[in-house]
DOTIVEX-296233 format. One line per 5 residues: their letters; for each residue x, y negated, z negated of C-alpha. Coordinates in Angstrom, 1 decimal, padded with zeros to 4 digits. Last residue first. Layout:
DOTIVEX-296233
a> X,Y,Z ~ ...
***
This chain:
DOTIVEX-296233
xxxxx> 151.9,-045.0,-152.2 ~ 151.9,-040.9,-151.2 ~ 151.7,-040.8,-147.7 ~ 150.5,-037.7,-146.0 ~ 149.5,-036.9,-142.1
xxxxx> 148.8,-034.1,-139.7 ~ 147.7,-031.8,-142.7 ~ 146.6,-028.1,-141.9 ~ 144.3,-026.3,-143.9 ~ 144.2,-023.7,-146.7
xxxxx> 140.6,-023.1,-148.0 ~ 140.4,-021.1,-151.6 ~ 137.3,-019.3,-153.2 ~ 138.5,-018.3,-156.3 ~ 138.1,-015.8,-159.1
xxxxx> 136.1,-016.4,-162.0 ~ 132.4,-015.3,-162.4 ~ 130.4,-011.9,-161.5 ~ 126.6,-012.2,-162.6 ~ 125.1,-010.2,-165.0
xxxxx> 121.2,-011.5,-165.4 ~ 119.9,-012.9,-168.7 ~ 116.1,-012.6,-168.7 ~ 114.2,-015.3,-169.1 ~ 110.6,-015.2,-170.6
xxxxx> 108.0,-017.1,-168.4 ~ 104.8,-018.4,-169.7 ~ 102.1,-019.6,-167.4 ~ 099.5,-022.2,-169.2 ~ 100.2,-025.0,-167.0
xxxxx> 101.9,-023.6,-163.4 ~ 105.1,-022.6,-163.0 ~ 108.3,-023.8,-161.5 ~ 110.8,-021.2,-162.1 ~ 112.7,-021.1,-165.3
xxxxx> 116.5,-021.4,-164.8 ~ 118.6,-018.1,-164.8 ~ 120.3,-016.8,-168.1 ~ 124.2,-016.0,-168.0 ~ 125.6,-012.9,-168.4
xxxxx> 129.3,-012.4,-167.5 ~ 131.0,-009.9,-165.4 ~ 134.5,-010.8,-164.6 ~ 137.0,-012.3,-161.9 ~ 140.4,-013.4,-162.4
xxxxx> 141.7,-016.9,-161.8 ~ 145.3,-017.2,-163.0 ~ 147.6,-014.6,-161.6 ~ 145.6,-014.8,-158.1 ~ 145.8,-018.6,-158.2
xxxxx> 149.4,-018.5,-159.2 ~ 150.1,-016.4,-156.1 ~ 148.3,-018.7,-153.9 ~ 150.5,-021.3,-155.1 ~ 153.8,-019.1,-154.0
xxxxx> 152.0,-018.5,-150.7 ~ 151.6,-021.9,-149.7 ~ 155.2,-023.4,-150.7 ~ 156.7,-022.8,-147.2 ~ 154.6,-024.8,-145.7
xxxxx> 154.8,-027.8,-147.8 ~ 152.3,-028.6,-150.3 ~ 149.3,-030.2,-151.1 ~ 146.7,-029.1,-154.3 ~ 143.2,-030.2,-154.3
xxxxx> 141.2,-028.0,-157.1 ~ 137.5,-027.9,-157.0 ~ 135.9,-027.2,-160.8 ~ 133.4,-024.9,-161.5 ~ 130.3,-024.9,-163.5
xxxxx> 127.6,-021.9,-163.2 ~ 124.7,-023.4,-161.3 ~ 122.9,-020.1,-161.2 ~ 122.1,-019.6,-157.3 ~ 125.4,-021.2,-156.6
xxxxx> 127.0,-024.8,-157.3 ~ 128.4,-027.1,-159.8 ~ 131.6,-029.6,-159.3 ~ 134.4,-031.0,-161.5 ~ 137.4,-032.5,-159.8
xxxxx> 140.4,-031.5,-160.1 ~ 143.7,-032.9,-158.5 ~ 147.1,-030.9,-158.2 ~ 150.8,-031.4,-158.6 ~ 153.3,-028.0,-157.9
xxxxx> 156.4,-028.2,-160.1 ~ 156.0,-024.7,-161.3 ~ 154.9,-025.0,-165.0 ~ 152.6,-027.9,-163.2 ~ 150.8,-024.8,-161.2
xxxxx> 150.9,-022.7,-164.4 ~ 149.1,-025.7,-166.6 ~ 146.4,-026.2,-164.5 ~ 145.6,-022.7,-163.7 ~ 145.4,-022.1,-167.2
xxxxx> 143.4,-025.1,-167.8 ~ 141.1,-024.2,-164.7 ~ 139.9,-020.7,-165.9 ~ 137.0,-021.8,-167.4 ~ 135.8,-024.0,-164.9
xxxxx> 135.2,-021.2,-162.6 ~ 137.3,-022.0,-159.7 ~ 136.6,-023.4,-156.2 ~ 140.1,-024.2,-154.0 ~ 141.4,-026.4,-151.4
xxxx> 144.7,-026.1,-150.6 ~ 146.2,-029.0,-148.0 ~ 149.2,-027.8,-146.0 ~ 152.4,-029.4,-144.6
***
């Protein structure tokens, strides 16, 4: 048994969860934020049998494509009277960071 832990862009999650569900996989999703620009992500937890790992990873590859998005970074901390005009920055978003870890024991109660 394996536990797949994946961090994906929150915009990709509805399509990903739909595709996983259509193939019979269940998943738990939690909201998360991170990275330099604090772009919204979700963390998906999915437990599968060893022989199902490649099929699930294929679903992730098909559902979580990377793309360029322009975002405005948070303004820096400034002294009174200083002025900062934020400039949009091109940021690659999407894709997925995936960890596959072995599970020694599993119970569904």
